[in-house]
N, C-alpha and C positions, 0 to 999 in steps of 0.2 A: 490878831483875831480876824477870822473870816466872818463876815456878816451875812446874814440871810437877806432876802429881798428887802425887808425893812430892817435896817441896822439895829434897831432897838428891840426886835422881837424876843431874843433870849431874855433880856432884862425885864421887859414888860410881862412876859409870860411868867417868870419866876415870882415877880411881885404880885401880879394879878391872881395867880393861883393860890396865894396865901402861904407859900413856902417860906417867904421872907417878908417881914413887916418893914416897910419903908415908904417914904413919900416919893412916889415915882417921878414927879416933876423935878424935885430937888436932885434926885439921883441922876436923872438924864442930863440935867444942867451941869452937874459935876463932871460927868463923862465928857460932855461937849467942851468944857473949859479945861480939861486935863491936858497936860503936856505929854503924858506917858500912856495915852490910850489912842489906839489907831483902829479905824474902821477899814477893813480890807475888802476888796471886791470878791464877789463869788461869780466867776465866769466859767466857761466851758472847761478850761484846763483844770480848774479847781474841782469841778464836779467829777471829771474823769479820775482825778487823783483820789477823791473821796471813795469812788466806786472800787478803786483798786486796793484799798486798805482793808481787805476782807479779814485779815488776821487780827484786826483791832475792833472789838465788839461795840465800844462806846463811840457814838457819833462825834461828841465833843473832842475826844482824843484823836479821831481821824482829822478833824479840823486843825488841831495843833500840828500834827505831822505834815499835812499839806501846806499849811502856812509856813512852816519851817522850810519846806522844800522850795517853795516859790520865792521866798524872801531871803533865802540863804542865811538864816540865823546861825549863830554859833552857840554851842552848848559846852560850857567849861573849856573853851578854846578849841573844840573840835567841830569841824563842819558837818552838817547833816547831809548825808548822801542824797544826790538827786534821784 
């Protein structure tokens, strides 16, 4: 996951906007203690990648594509192209 300047912004926004009912402090603590949740940096390379994904309308989908690209994830055994 690529994080925004405050890594908790997406979660806090969703909860504070009322779209999801949850105890924010408990939720953030669970994320912090989780072994399978990773905060990724948002640097210049990632921003350039996001800008280049013009065929993808949703920003969160662009984040997924760029995170795959920079961390060389595999999807069902296939590498994601750089």
